[in-house]
N, C-alpha and C positions, 0 to 999 in steps of 0.2 A: 810416295804412297798412290793407292788407286782411287779413282774417283770417278763419278759420272758426269759427263759432259754432253750437252746438246747442241749439235751443230745447225739443225734445220728440222722442219717438221719431219717426223719419224725417223731422224739420225741421231740415235742415243748411243754413245760410246762409253766404254769403262778405258779410261787411259791412266799412264802415269804421270803425276804431276808433282811438283815440288812439296816437301813434307810441310804440313801446317805446323805453326809454333807460335808463340807469344810475340805481340809486337807492341802493346801498351802495358801499362802497370795495372789497369783494370781488367785485362784480359785473362781467360782460362784456357787451356787446351783439353779437349776431351777426345778420348778414344770411342768412336761411335760403337755402341753395342747393338741398337738396334735403329732403323730408320725405315722408312716407308715411301710409297708412291702414292701421292694425293690426286684427288679428280682435278684439282686446279692445275696439276702438272701437264694434264692432258691438253690444255688450251696451247701452250707452245707446242707441244707435241703434234698438234693438228695445223698450227698456223705459224710457227716460226719461220720467217723467210730466211733463204740461204745467203750466204756473203756476210752475213752480221758476225758480231763477236760471239764466241762460242759461251754457252751458259753452264755454270756449274749448278747441279740440280739437287733439290731436297731441302725440306724445310721443318721436318719432324724428326726428333731423334731423343733416345734414351742414351746417355753417354757415362762414361768413367773418367773424372777429372784425373788429367795425368800431369798437370802442371798450372800455377796460378801466378799472377804478377804480384809485384810488390804491395799493391794497393787493394787487391781483393782480401777481405776480411771474414766472411761468411762461409767460406768453402775451403775444402782441404783435399789434397791427394787421395785418391781412392774413393771420394764421394761418387754414388749413383744419382744421376740427375736428369730432369727433364728439360729438354730443350725447346721451348716454345717458339713458334715460327717467326716471332719478331723479337728483337734485342731492345732493351729499354733499361735505364741507368737505375730505375727504382727509386730516385730522390726528386724529381722534378713533380711539378704540381698536377701533371696529368697522370703520373704514376701513383700519386697520392690520393688522386679521385677514382683509382681504379680503372684507368683509361691508358693502358700501357702502350698500346699501338698508336696513341698520340704522342708519346715520348717526346721531348725536345731532341732527343738523340736516338730516336727509333732508326731501326735498319730491318730489312727483311731478308731472311736467310734465302739463298737460291734463287733470287730475282733477278739475277743478271747485273747487280750492281756491285757493289764493294765487297759484300758479304758472300762468302762462298756457300756450297750446299752440302747437306747432311748425308747425301747419298755417297758415302766416302768412307775412308777408315778413320779418319779424324778431322777435327775442325777447331778453328780459333773462335772463342765465344766473347765478343767485346762487351763490356759492362756486364761482367759475369755474376757480381753480386746481386743486380737486378733483374737480370735475365734468367738465370739457372734456378732451378728449384731442387733442392736435395730431397732424396726420397729415403725411408726407413726401408730398403730393400736391395736385396744383393742382385749382382748382374745376371743372375741365371733364374731369377724369380719367376715362378709360373704365372704371375701377374704381369708379366712385361707388356704382354699386347694391350690389355687394358690400360696400363700406366702409359704407354706410348702415345694413346689417343688424346692424353692430356695435353701433349704438345699443340694439338690442333682439333681434331675432328670432334671430340667430345666436348671441348670448351667452345668450339663454334656453334655446335648444335645448341648447347646451354645459351649462348648468347642471343639464338635466334628465338628461344623459349622466353627468355628473360625479357627482350625488347618488346616482343608481341604480348606480353602479360599473360602467358600460360599459367594455368592455376587451377583450384578447385571452382567448380561451377562455370568454367569456360570450356568451350569446344575448341581444340586446336586442329589445325589441318597442316600438314606437313607436305610441302611440294618437293620432289625428289627422293628417290630411293638409294642414293649413293650413300656412301659413308656417313657424310655430315647429316643428312636427311635421317637416316638410321637412328644417329646419335640424338637427333633432334626428337625422334619418338622417346628415346629414353628420358630426355630432359622434362619433355611436357609430362610424362608420366611421373617422374621424380616430384616435379612442382606440384602435381594434384589433379592435373586433366584427367576426367573419366571417360570422355570421348575423343579419341585421337583418331583422325582421318590421314590416312597415306595415300598421297597422288604418286603410283608407280604402276610399272607394269611387267617387272622381271620376277618370275614365281620365286626363286630362291630369296631375293631381297624382300618380298611380300611376307615370305615365312619367317624371315629374321624380324621384320617389323613387327608382326603378330607377337613374337616372342617377347620382344620389348615393350609391347603394351598398345599396338594399334588395334583399334576396335572396328574400325571401317577401312574398305580399299576402294579407291576410285583409280580405275586403269585408263579411263577416257582421256582425251586431251582436247584443250581449246574450250569452246563453247559446250561442248558435251560434258567436260568435265566439271564445268560451272554448273551446269544443271543437275548432274549426279550429286555434288557436293550439297547444292540446295535442297535436293530431295532426302538425303540423309540428316539433315541439320533442320528439318522441319520448315523449310522455306525461308529462313533468315540468313544462313551462312555461318562461319566461323567467327569465334572472337579473336582466336590467335592464329594467325598465318605464319608459318616458318617457310620463307622462300630460300631453298638450298641449292638453286640451280645457277642463276645469275643470266638465264637467257630473257629476251624481250617477251616470248610467249610465256614463260613462267611466271614474270611479273605481271603481266596482263590477267592470268588466272588468277593470282594473289589477289589482285585489286577486285576481281569479279566475285571471288569466293567469301570476301571479308565481309563480316556482319557490320551494320551501320553502328558506328561507335567503336568498331573492332581496330585491330593493331597488326601491322606486318613487320615482322622482323626479317630483314633480307640480310643474308650473309653469304649468299652466292656472287662470287666478284661480278659487277654488272658488264655485260657485255652489248650495251647498247647506251646511246647518248642521252635520252630522255626517258624518264618512268611513264610508261604507258597508262592510261586510263586515270589521268589526272583529275578529269573532270568528274567521272563517277566517284573516285575517291573523296574528292571535295565534298559532293553533294551527300555522301554517306558518312562524313565525318571521321574519313578511316585514317589513323595515324600511321606514318610509314617511317621506319627508323632502322638502324643497324649499319653494319660496316666490319671493318676487320676486327675480329673478336679478340678482346683483351685477355687472351687466354691465361696468361700468367697470373692474373688477379683471381681467376677461378679456381686454380689449382688446389688451394687450401681448402676450398668448400667441397669439391668434388672427390678429392683424395681419399677421405674415410670411407665414402660409398665404395670406392673402388677396392680398397684394401680389406674391407669387410665383407664384399661380394654382394652388396646390395644392387650394384649395376654392374653389367659385363660388356662394356663397349668394345673390348678387345675381340669380340665375335664377328666384327666386321671385317677382320682379316681372315681371308679365305685362301691365302696363297703365301709361301715363304720361299725366298730366294737368296742367295748368296749374292754379292756384289758384282759377280760377273754374269748373273742372271737377270740383272736389271732391266737391259734393252727388251727381254721377252716379257718382262713383267708389265712394262709400259704398253707392250702389244695387246698381252692378255686384258688389262683394264680398258685399252680402246675398244677392243672387240667385245667387251662385256661378257668376257669369259671369268673375270674375277672382280668382286666388289672393291677389295683394297688389298695390295701387296706389302708385305713385310719384308725388309731388307735386313739379312743379318751378315755384316762384313766379316 
């Protein structure tokens, strides 16, 4: 079968690899109907050093179940399923607490470890009952783009909004105009925030953020961004800050714009060793939380709004490629020609 393999920064190839198959009785095998390229995939695309082990890529997918192991009880061949970016058994204490990304059997797809990537024709899914979520939709459903976001970016934006306490009477500020940040705008709006500030500087993304519910735009960076947010919030800052980038500058800005007593939901994978601004955050009583979003736990809540058209997170996809077009999809996202690329193997 064909799959995406990254060898080094900028070196993405589509190669023939051994066919995926069942290994354990709790496995399922899915044929990938839709996958995508994530902003987090751009980190190894920019930083992966040559000479290391090749990495199978992709951690978001809609799939069709083609086979199930003997211990799989909730899925059957033919089911259309969402594949979250992490596998979880669905039975451990953390899964029961809604924190599937802390499952005692957690694994992350396309992360260079033992789990393969979803930018491929097929994929083995461990702990299929606890990982996959069966959908009431056909493989060619027009809702596929929005359903695909439930595998990561919509659930991750929602996680940032939940952790930061977005809701009625609370000003939300979203740092980052990528797919996760844009979905964070949807999430803050869905939870009842009436003033939503998007911090970004790309016209196409800002237009989409406004469509999703952003009321204010801040295009400055650093101290200038902090000053501008203070200006549009009456001098006090945002109650809820959704940090959707993961850089040190983004986190410093998050601390700077947070209102005293406010909260920061950070879902951008941190590329820094220590959280900047810890002293001002301390004196402002700012809560900092977040991490890998337990998107599997959020699907049941978000799915009805997708099915009934109340939210359209699939609009973050602005380019579609076949599997052979994935390397150019990486380039397009790297060059900011595309917000998020959908892959249809």
